[in-house]
C-alpha positions as CSV (number, residue, x, y, z in Angstrom):
1,X,-115.3,2.7,101.8
2,X,-116.3,6.2,102.6
3,X,-119.9,6.5,101.3
4,X,-122.3,9.3,101.6
5,X,-124.8,8.8,104.4
6,X,-128.5,9.0,103.8
7,X,-128.5,12.6,105.0
8,X,-125.6,13.5,102.8
9,X,-127.3,11.9,99.8
10,X,-130.4,14.0,100.5
11,X,-128.3,17.1,100.6
12,X,-126.6,16.2,97.3
13,X,-129.8,15.4,95.3
14,X,-131.7,18.4,96.6
15,X,-129.1,20.9,95.2
16,X,-131.4,21.8,92.4
17,X,-131.8,25.6,92.6
18,X,-130.1,28.3,90.6
19,X,-128.0,29.2,93.6
20,X,-125.8,26.3,94.8
21,X,-126.3,24.7,98.3
22,X,-123.2,26.1,99.9
23,X,-122.3,27.0,103.5
24,X,-119.6,29.6,104.3
25,X,-117.9,31.6,107.0
26,X,-116.6,35.1,106.6
27,X,-113.7,35.6,109.0
28,X,-112.8,39.3,109.6
29,X,-109.1,39.5,110.6
30,X,-107.4,42.2,112.7
31,X,-103.7,42.6,111.8
32,X,-101.2,42.7,114.7
33,X,-100.6,46.0,116.5
34,X,-98.4,48.2,114.3
35,X,-98.4,45.5,111.7
36,X,-100.1,44.7,108.4
37,X,-102.2,41.9,107.0
38,X,-100.1,38.8,106.2
39,X,-98.8,38.2,102.7
40,X,-101.3,36.0,100.7
41,X,-98.6,33.5,99.9
42,X,-98.0,33.0,103.6
43,X,-101.7,32.4,104.2
44,X,-101.8,30.0,101.3
45,X,-98.9,28.0,102.7
46,X,-100.6,27.8,106.1
47,X,-103.9,26.6,104.5
48,X,-102.0,24.0,102.5
49,X,-100.4,22.6,105.6
50,X,-103.7,22.5,107.6
51,X,-106.2,21.5,104.9
52,X,-104.4,18.1,104.5
53,X,-105.4,17.4,108.2
54,X,-109.1,17.5,107.1
55,X,-109.8,14.5,104.9
56,X,-112.8,16.0,103.2
57,X,-110.8,19.0,102.0
58,X,-108.6,16.7,99.9
59,X,-111.2,14.2,98.7
60,X,-113.4,14.2,95.6
61,X,-116.9,13.0,95.3
62,X,-117.4,10.0,93.0
63,X,-120.6,8.4,91.7
64,X,-120.7,4.6,91.9
65,X,-121.9,2.6,88.8
66,X,-125.6,1.8,88.8
67,X,-126.5,-0.8,91.4
68,X,-123.2,-0.4,93.3
69,X,-124.3,1.9,96.1
70,X,-124.2,5.5,97.0
71,X,-121.6,8.0,95.9
72,X,-118.3,7.8,97.7
73,X,-115.4,10.0,98.7
74,X,-112.0,9.3,97.1
75,X,-108.6,10.8,97.5
76,X,-107.7,13.6,95.1
77,X,-104.2,14.7,94.0
78,X,-104.5,17.6,96.4
79,X,-103.2,21.0,95.5
80,X,-104.4,23.9,97.7
81,X,-103.8,26.4,94.9
82,X,-106.8,25.0,93.0
83,X,-109.0,26.2,95.8
84,X,-107.3,29.6,96.5
85,X,-108.4,33.0,95.3
86,X,-107.1,36.5,96.1
87,X,-109.2,39.6,95.9
88,X,-107.4,42.9,96.4
89,X,-110.4,45.2,96.7
90,X,-110.4,48.9,97.1
91,X,-113.2,50.8,98.9
92,X,-114.5,48.1,101.2
93,X,-114.6,50.7,104.1
94,X,-117.1,48.8,106.2
95,X,-118.6,45.3,106.8
96,X,-121.4,45.9,104.3
97,X,-119.0,46.1,101.4
98,X,-117.3,42.8,102.5
99,X,-120.7,41.1,102.9
100,X,-121.7,42.2,99.4
101,X,-118.5,40.5,98.0
102,X,-118.9,37.5,100.2
103,X,-122.5,36.9,99.0
104,X,-121.3,36.9,95.5
105,X,-118.5,34.4,96.3
106,X,-120.8,32.0,98.2
107,X,-123.1,31.8,95.2
108,X,-120.3,30.8,92.8
109,X,-120.6,27.1,91.8
110,X,-117.7,24.9,93.0
111,X,-116.1,22.7,90.3
112,X,-117.0,19.0,90.7
113,X,-113.6,17.8,89.5
114,X,-111.9,18.6,92.8
115,X,-112.7,18.7,96.5
116,X,-115.8,20.8,97.1
117,X,-114.4,23.9,98.8
118,X,-112.8,27.3,98.1
119,X,-110.9,29.9,100.2
120,X,-111.0,33.6,99.2
121,X,-108.5,36.0,100.7
122,X,-109.8,39.6,100.7
123,X,-107.6,42.7,101.3
124,X,-108.7,46.3,101.5
125,X,-111.5,45.7,104.0
126,X,-110.8,49.0,105.8
127,X,-108.8,50.0,108.8
128,X,-106.0,47.8,107.7
129,X,-108.1,44.6,108.1
130,X,-108.4,41.6,105.8
131,X,-110.8,38.7,105.5
132,X,-110.9,35.0,104.7
133,X,-114.1,33.6,103.1
134,X,-114.2,29.8,103.3
135,X,-116.9,28.2,101.2
136,X,-117.8,24.4,101.2
137,X,-120.6,22.5,99.6
138,X,-123.3,21.5,102.1
139,X,-122.7,17.8,101.3
140,X,-119.3,18.1,102.9
141,X,-120.5,19.3,106.3
142,X,-123.4,20.7,108.2
143,X,-123.0,23.7,110.5
144,X,-121.4,21.8,113.4
145,X,-119.0,20.1,110.9
146,X,-118.2,23.4,109.2
147,X,-117.2,24.9,112.6
148,X,-114.8,21.9,113.2
149,X,-113.2,22.7,109.8
150,X,-112.6,26.3,110.7
151,X,-111.0,25.4,114.0
152,X,-108.7,23.0,112.2
153,X,-107.6,25.8,109.9
154,X,-107.0,28.3,112.7
155,X,-103.7,28.8,114.5
156,X,-103.1,26.3,117.4
157,X,-103.4,27.2,121.1
158,X,-101.0,25.7,123.6
159,X,-102.5,24.5,126.9
160,X,-101.3,27.6,128.8
161,X,-103.4,29.8,126.6
162,X,-100.3,31.4,124.9
163,X,-100.6,31.0,121.2
164,X,-97.8,29.6,119.1
165,X,-96.2,31.4,116.2
166,X,-98.4,30.5,113.2
167,X,-95.3,29.9,111.2
168,X,-93.9,27.4,113.6
169,X,-96.5,24.8,113.2
170,X,-95.1,21.6,111.9
171,X,-96.3,21.0,108.3
172,X,-98.6,18.0,108.1
173,X,-97.9,15.2,105.6
174,X,-101.1,14.0,103.8
175,X,-101.9,10.3,104.0
176,X,-100.9,8.3,101.0
177,X,-103.4,8.5,98.2
178,X,-105.6,5.4,98.2
179,X,-106.3,3.6,95.0
180,X,-109.9,3.9,93.6
181,X,-112.1,1.0,94.7
182,X,-112.7,-1.8,92.1
183,X,-116.2,-2.8,91.0
184,X,-115.9,-5.8,93.2
185,X,-115.1,-3.7,96.2
186,X,-118.0,-1.4,95.5
187,X,-120.4,-4.4,95.1
188,X,-119.3,-6.1,98.3
189,X,-119.6,-2.8,100.3
190,X,-123.0,-2.0,98.8
191,X,-124.4,-5.4,99.7
192,X,-122.9,-5.2,103.1
193,X,-124.5,-1.8,103.7
194,X,-127.9,-3.1,102.5
195,X,-127.7,-6.1,104.9
196,X,-126.9,-3.8,107.8
197,X,-129.8,-1.6,106.7
198,X,-132.2,-4.5,107.0
199,X,-130.9,-5.4,110.4
200,X,-131.4,-1.8,111.6
201,X,-134.9,-1.4,110.2
202,X,-136.8,-1.7,113.5
203,X,-134.8,1.1,115.1
204,X,-135.1,3.3,112.0
205,X,-138.9,2.8,111.9
206,X,-139.3,3.9,115.5
207,X,-137.1,7.0,114.7
208,X,-139.1,7.7,111.6
209,X,-142.4,7.6,113.5
210,X,-141.0,10.1,116.0
211,X,-139.9,12.2,113.0
212,X,-143.3,12.2,111.5
213,X,-144.8,13.4,114.8
214,X,-142.2,16.2,114.9
215,X,-143.2,17.3,111.4
216,X,-146.9,17.2,112.3
217,X,-147.8,14.7,109.6
218,X,-151.5,13.7,109.8
219,X,-152.6,17.3,110.6
220,X,-151.2,19.2,107.7
221,X,-151.6,23.0,107.7
222,X,-150.3,25.0,104.8
223,X,-148.7,28.3,105.7
224,X,-150.2,31.5,104.2
225,X,-148.9,32.7,100.8
226,X,-146.6,35.7,101.3
227,X,-144.5,37.9,99.1
228,X,-141.4,36.5,100.9
229,X,-142.1,33.0,99.5
230,X,-141.3,33.1,95.8
231,X,-138.9,31.1,93.7
232,X,-135.4,32.4,94.3
233,X,-132.6,33.2,91.8
234,X,-128.9,32.8,91.6
235,X,-127.9,35.7,93.9
236,X,-128.1,36.6,97.6
237,X,-127.4,39.6,99.8
238,X,-126.4,39.6,103.5
239,X,-127.3,41.6,106.5
240,X,-125.9,41.1,110.1
241,X,-127.4,41.7,113.5
242,X,-124.7,41.6,116.3
243,X,-125.4,41.6,120.0
244,X,-123.6,40.8,123.3
245,X,-124.2,37.1,124.0
246,X,-124.3,37.7,127.8
247,X,-127.3,40.0,127.5
248,X,-129.2,37.6,125.4
249,X,-128.4,34.6,127.6
250,X,-129.3,36.6,130.7
251,X,-132.7,37.5,129.2
252,X,-133.4,33.9,128.2
253,X,-132.6,32.7,131.8
254,X,-134.8,35.5,133.3
255,X,-137.7,34.5,130.9
256,X,-137.3,30.8,131.4
257,X,-136.5,30.0,127.8
258,X,-133.6,29.4,125.5
259,X,-131.5,31.7,123.3
260,X,-132.9,29.8,120.3
261,X,-136.5,30.6,121.5
262,X,-135.6,34.3,121.6
263,X,-134.1,34.3,118.2
264,X,-137.0,32.4,116.6
265,X,-139.6,34.7,118.2
266,X,-137.6,37.8,117.1
267,X,-137.3,36.5,113.5
268,X,-141.0,35.8,113.5
269,X,-141.9,39.2,114.7
270,X,-139.5,40.9,112.2
271,X,-141.1,39.0,109.3
272,X,-144.6,40.0,110.5
273,X,-143.4,43.6,110.6
274,X,-142.0,43.5,107.0
275,X,-145.1,41.8,105.7
276,X,-147.4,44.3,107.3
277,X,-145.3,47.0,105.8
278,X,-146.1,45.4,102.4
279,X,-149.8,45.4,103.2
280,X,-150.0,41.7,104.1
281,X,-151.6,40.3,107.2
282,X,-150.6,36.7,108.1
283,X,-152.1,34.5,110.8
284,X,-149.2,32.2,111.2
285,X,-145.6,31.6,110.0
286,X,-143.6,28.4,110.1
287,X,-140.0,28.8,111.1
288,X,-138.0,25.6,110.4
289,X,-135.1,25.0,112.7
290,X,-132.4,22.4,111.9
291,X,-131.4,20.2,114.9
292,X,-128.2,18.2,114.7
293,X,-128.1,14.6,116.1
294,X,-124.7,15.6,117.6
295,X,-123.6,18.5,119.7
296,X,-120.0,18.5,118.5
297,X,-117.7,16.7,116.0
298,X,-114.2,16.7,114.6
299,X,-112.8,17.6,111.2
300,X,-112.5,13.8,110.6
301,X,-116.2,13.2,111.1
302,X,-118.1,15.6,109.0
303,X,-121.2,15.1,106.8
304,X,-124.8,15.9,107.7
305,X,-126.7,14.7,110.7
306,X,-129.5,17.2,111.0
307,X,-133.3,17.0,111.0
308,X,-135.6,20.0,111.2
309,X,-138.3,21.1,113.6
310,X,-141.1,23.3,112.4
311,X,-142.1,26.1,114.8
312,X,-145.5,27.6,114.3
313,X,-145.1,31.3,115.1
314,X,-148.2,33.5,115.6
315,X,-148.5,36.3,113.1
316,X,-150.4,39.6,112.8
317,X,-152.1,40.8,116.0
318,X,-149.9,38.9,118.4
319,X,-147.6,40.7,120.8
320,X,-143.9,39.7,121.3
321,X,-144.5,37.9,124.6
322,X,-147.3,35.7,123.3
323,X,-145.2,34.8,120.4
324,X,-142.3,33.9,122.6
325,X,-144.5,31.8,124.9
326,X,-145.8,29.8,122.0
327,X,-142.3,29.2,120.6
328,X,-141.0,28.1,124.0
329,X,-143.9,25.7,124.4
330,X,-143.0,24.0,121.1
331,X,-139.3,24.0,122.0
332,X,-140.0,22.3,125.3
333,X,-142.1,19.6,123.6
334,X,-139.3,19.0,121.1
335,X,-136.8,18.2,123.9
336,X,-138.9,15.1,124.7
337,X,-138.2,13.6,121.2
338,X,-135.0,12.2,119.7
339,X,-132.8,14.9,118.1
340,X,-132.9,15.0,114.3
341,X,-135.7,12.4,114.1
342,X,-137.3,14.1,111.1
343,X,-134.3,13.5,108.9
344,X,-135.4,10.0,108.0
345,X,-138.9,10.7,106.6
346,X,-137.9,13.9,105.0
347,X,-134.9,12.3,103.4
348,X,-137.0,9.5,101.9
349,X,-139.6,12.0,100.5
350,X,-137.0,14.4,99.1
351,X,-134.9,11.6,97.5
352,X,-138.0,10.2,95.8
353,X,-139.0,13.7,94.5
354,X,-135.5,14.2,93.2
355,X,-135.5,10.7,91.5
356,X,-138.8,11.6,89.8
357,X,-137.5,15.0,88.7
358,X,-140.0,16.8,90.8
359,X,-137.9,18.2,93.7
360,X,-137.2,21.6,92.1
361,X,-140.9,22.0,91.1
362,X,-141.9,21.1,94.7
363,X,-139.5,23.5,96.6
364,X,-140.4,26.4,94.3
365,X,-144.1,26.0,95.3
366,X,-144.0,24.5,98.8
367,X,-146.2,26.0,101.5
368,X,-144.9,24.0,104.5
369,X,-142.1,26.4,105.6
370,X,-141.9,30.2,105.7
371,X,-138.2,30.5,106.5
372,X,-135.3,28.7,108.2
373,X,-133.3,29.6,111.3
374,X,-130.0,27.7,111.8
375,X,-128.3,28.2,115.2
376,X,-124.7,26.9,115.9
377,X,-122.8,27.6,119.2
378,X,-119.3,28.7,118.2
379,X,-116.0,29.2,120.0
380,X,-116.0,31.1,123.3
381,X,-112.6,32.5,122.7
382,X,-111.4,34.4,119.6
383,X,-109.6,32.4,116.9
384,X,-106.4,33.4,115.3
385,X,-105.2,32.8,111.7
386,X,-101.8,33.5,110.4
387,X,-101.1,35.5,113.5
388,X,-104.1,37.7,113.1
389,X,-107.0,37.8,115.6
390,X,-110.4,36.8,114.1
391,X,-112.6,39.6,115.4
392,X,-115.9,38.4,113.8
393,X,-117.2,35.3,112.1
394,X,-120.3,35.7,109.8
395,X,-122.0,32.4,108.9
396,X,-123.8,32.0,105.6
397,X,-126.0,29.2,104.2
398,X,-127.7,29.2,100.8
399,X,-131.1,27.5,100.7
400,X,-132.9,26.6,97.4
401,X,-136.6,27.0,96.6
402,X,-139.1,29.7,97.5
403,X,-137.7,30.6,101.0
404,X,-136.3,33.9,99.9
405,X,-135.0,34.9,103.3
406,X,-133.3,32.7,105.9
407,X,-131.3,33.3,109.1
408,X,-128.0,31.9,110.3
409,X,-127.1,32.3,113.9
410,X,-123.6,31.9,115.5
411,X,-122.3,32.7,118.9
412,X,-118.6,33.6,118.8
413,X,-116.3,35.0,121.5
414,X,-119.0,36.7,123.6
415,X,-121.1,37.9,120.7
416,X,-124.3,36.6,119.1
417,X,-124.5,37.2,115.3
418,X,-127.6,36.7,113.1
419,X,-126.9,36.7,109.4
420,X,-129.9,37.5,107.2
421,X,-129.5,35.8,103.8
422,X,-132.0,37.1,101.2
423,X,-132.6,37.0,97.5
424,X,-132.5,40.7,96.5
425,X,-135.1,40.2,93.8
426,X,-137.7,39.1,96.3
427,X,-136.4,41.0,99.4
428,X,-135.2,44.4,98.2
429,X,-135.8,45.8,101.7
430,X,-133.1,43.7,103.3
431,X,-131.8,46.6,105.4
432,X,-135.3,47.2,106.9
433,X,-135.7,43.5,107.6
434,X,-132.3,43.3,109.3
435,X,-133.1,46.4,111.4
436,X,-136.4,44.8,112.5
437,X,-134.7,41.6,113.6
438,X,-132.4,43.6,115.8
439,X,-135.3,45.7,117.2
440,X,-137.4,42.6,117.9
441,X,-134.5,40.9,119.6
442,X,-133.8,44.0,121.7
443,X,-137.5,44.1,122.7
444,X,-137.3,40.6,124.0
445,X,-134.0,40.9,125.8
446,X,-134.2,44.5,127.0
């Protein structure tokens, strides 16, 4: 029985905003020298062969009858064409045009009568390039899992480092479709899971206590009200900051901190800049950073394993170095605690709010978090797809509630990319905010 984990269930029940809780990757593809982008039918055929190797991409989510446990994954009569969309667009002369289209695609709801993912093939990006936008529901995978899915869909690499012809990969045969479980099967599995839960209670209680300490429960401090924290709508816009990874890593090493510390401090400084430009002075911001319980995974072990750590970042009147020092001190303290410990208490609280019908009300009014920064280490070498080199990967995650701007960070093939995801109704000055993130990062690394 392939049930949702507690973290997965939290992700599912908290998808209550006007924009769905999706994660996505925008892959920019460079055609071969003196060649053209591959035919969409060839790409479709490749995806069909490779998607069957990822169980979640051919499984549907089913709700169990009342009293028979959590929702579970069941095999679907898989047809990759139900997930495939082609967009022949004219005039996408630069990355901004592609990002505008990608933001619209990421916010499209995924049908619940099939596996929860979609692939959008985009031509006409400019300079002969094309793009693939892969969207999955967050219940399928977190950032680490989403990266494993991308690598499963990419062209293989032989041990010598010479890539195989994408057309030569042996087609995979999906496993036989399993019959749906009976009520008896569901009941036995549900009671077995509950018994195991009782046995594991002492360990989970210790983890929950650590998680409460991470969240600072017992000394609550509400973040200041800002114009960036308003209920969000169904649309998003994207901005991208791109820097050489080596320069950022070298600066982090020189300053005795981590790359994540630099990014969080830069984001905090950029938000302060934008708020001051709006005439708002803030004493402190809270940047919530997800931490996964695992550092890597495979396409057969997806789901969500993340908790969050709130970083209190000084606001108006603080210089960049004092801000970085405070972020680093909190980061060092976090390393003494179990990773993702906050997932347990947050999950219980969020699931009860959802059960009472109060979760949407709560996240539209919460004053615990100013924004989110998600950081995932990506491949060190460039991926290839359908014989084309993937020159850039832009991560996107949609967050519900009143966090109108969030930040997704991915290192890929020697570059560090920061995607700024914003509701245009609340953050019309996205270009200015994106510029300030880059400027603050340059200030700390230069």
